[in-house]
N, C-alpha and C positions, 0 to 999 in steps of 0.2 A: 277392249272390245267396243266397237261403235254401236250406236243405237240401231242403225240399218242392219248390221250383221246379226244383232240379237233378235230383231224382229223377224229376219229371214229364218233364223234357227227355230224360233218359236212357231212360225207358220209351218215349217217342215215337220216339227214334232206334232203339231196339231193335226196335220194331214194324216200322219201315221196313227195317231191316237183315235181319230174319229172312226177309222175303219175297224178298230178292234175293241174299243171301250164299250162295255155293256154294264148298265146299272143293275145292281142286285136288288133284292126285295127291300133292303134297308134304305135305298136311295130313290124310291119311287113314292108317289103320293104327296101328301102335305110335307112341307119343310118345318120340322119341329125344333125349336130352340129352347134354351132354358127360360127365356123371358117372353116367349110367344110362339105363334105358329103362323106360317104363311100357307094359305090354301092352295091347292093344286091349280085352280083356275085363276089365281091371282097373278097377273102378268107384270107386276112391278108397281113401284110408287111414283114413277115418272109422271109429272103433270098433275098429280093429285095433292091433297092437302098435307099439312104438316103432321097431323095425327097418323095418317096412313104411312108416311115416310118413317115416322118414329116407330111404328109397329113393325115395319120391315127391318129396321135397324136392330131393334130388340131381339128379333128372331135369329139374327145372324151374328150378333156381336160377341156372343159367348166365348168362342174359341180365341178371339183376339184378346179378350180380357185374361183368359187362362194363360196364354203365352206371355202377356205383359207382366203378370204377377208370378209366373212360374220361376223366375230367377230368385225369388225370395225364399230360398230353401236353406237347409241346414248348412250345406257347403258354402253358400253365399254369406250367410250370417257369420260363419267362422272366419272366412277370408276378410270380409269387411271389418269385423270386430278386431281381428289381428292388426289390420292396417290402421284402424283408429287408435288402438291401444299403443302401438309402437310409434306412429308418426302423426297422430292427431288428424287434422284436416288437410295435411299437405299432399295427400294423394287423391283428393277429390277430383282433380283435373282429369284423371284417367276415366272416370265415369262420364264426364262431360264429353270427352272425345268419343266414347262408345255409343252415345245416343244416335248420331247419324249412321253408324255402322249397323246398329240394331234395326233402325228404321228401314234402311235400304235392303237389308237381308229379308226382313219380313214382307216388305212391299213387293219385292221381286218374286218371292215364292207365291204370294197371292196372285200376282199377274200370271205367272206360269200356270198355276192351277186353274184360273179362270179361262185362259186361252186354250190350253191343251185338254182340259177335262180329265187329267190323270194325276196320280201322286208323284211325289218327288223321287222316290226310289225308281219307279218305272221310267221316268224321264232319263235318269242316269243310265239305266240299262239300255234304253233305246238310242241314246245319243253317244255314249262312251263305251258301250259293250259290256259283256258279262263280268270281266275282271273288275272293273271299277264299280260296276253295280253291286257285285257281291262284296267288294271291299267296303263300300259305303254302308251297306246293310249290316255286315258283321261288326264293323266299327261302331255303328249305332247301338247294336245290342250290347256290346262290351261296355261302352260309355254309360248306357242306361243302367246296366247292372251295377257298375261302380257308383253311379249317382244314388241308386237305391240303398247301397251300403252306407253312404254318407248320411242319407236321410234317417235311417234307423239308428245310426250312431248319435245323430242329433236328438232323436226321440229319447234315447237312453240317457243322454246327458241332461236333457230338460226335465225328464221325470225324476231323475236322481236329485236335481237341484230343488225340485218342489217337494221332495220327500215321498214320492209315490213309488210303488213297487215297479221295478224295471221290466221284469219278464212279462207280467200281465199287460203292461202298457204297450210293449212292443207287439205282443200277440194281437191286441185289439187294433192297433194301427195297421198291422198286416191284413187283418180281416177287413178293415175299411177299404184298403187299397184293392184287395181282391174283389170285394163286393162291388166297388165302383167300376172295375174293369169288366165284370161279368153281369152287369145289369141287363144286357141285351137291348139297351135303348140308348142312343146317343143323347137324347134329351135328359134322361135320368143321370147319365154320366156327367153331363155339363152341369147340372144342378148340384151334384155332390162336389164336383171340382170347384165350382164357384163359391159354394158354402165354405170350403176350406180356404179358398183365396181370400174370403172376407176377413179371415184372421189377420191378414197383413195390415188391416186398418189399425191394429193395436200399435203398430210402429209410430203412428202419429202422436198419441199421448206419451209414449215412451220417449220419443225424441224431444218432446217439450219438457218432460221431467228431467232430461239431461242438461237443460239450460245451455244449449250451444250458443256460441258467439256468432252473431250474424256476420260481423266483419271478418272473422277468421274463416268462416265457410265461404264467403264471397271471394276472399283472397285465395283459398285453396282450390276453388273451382276455376278461377281465371288465371292462375299463375302456375304453369308447369314447373315442377322441380323434383329432383331426386334427393330426398333428405338423407342425412347420415354421413355424407362425405364419401370419398373413394374407398375407405376401409369397409363400408357397408354396402357398396354398390351391388354385389352379388345377391345379398339378402333382399335389397329393395327391388331389384329387377325380378327376382323370383316371386315376390309378392305382387308386383304389377302383372306378371304373367298369370298369376292365380286370379287376379281381379278380372282380367280379360277372359280367361277360361270359364269362370263361373258366371259371366255375364252373357257371353255369346255361346249358346249351346246348340249342338247339331239337332237335337230332338225337336227344337222349335221349328226348324225348317220343314221337317217331315210332317209334324203335327199340324202346322198351319195350312200347308198345301192340301193335306188329306181332308181337312175340315172345309176348305173351300169347295172341294168336290161334294162333300156331304151336304153343304148348304146350296149346292147347284148355282154358285155365283158365276156369272158369265160377263164378258165385256159389255 
């Protein structure tokens, strides 16, 4: 698809969305983020000082950070851990190839949200019809449900490893998830989610404690290879597919575009 065609489609969607999109009570007034608030009469940081631009960035950056860290879940740890256990650093190149894919996906939904002013699912319904719209939404619900199952499996395994009671731990985790989703405030949800995301910083000291070889990591990142020979090709390819699947998740697209609307980001 050419840039001209994409721009034409986006303008068409924007025209239809402008006629019917109506902001609800949660999307009027000040723009509230986890790290700050943009007043209703604040018309942007263009032409102003660095502090004003930083304040604007802090108010809208939360969803991007959540999406960025969201891949560090139980399913991802299990997949990456299995890859490292079986093949060391020899599959790191798959992650390097996925960086531009992730960037383009998230950058495009951000543009779509900013230009059209509506969410990802609604654009699919309007552009491709009810069948594909319903298919995408139902598929999203199913994948999210399966993802939640893997998260609680991970919680069970982690608490068991630490010697903590499994059932109370799972119940507490479920209550935290429900409470975060039912706060009634995007700002409070962002803060809870970002507090949980901060736990990913533990990966830094853990990785240092593993004493990885810088040379081996550099070679693994820059040298594509399928280890194990032809006899293990099926197992290696299945693991590569798992790495791709746990890195590029559909929920990220819907989540990011919806939050672009919440932050009222425009071109």
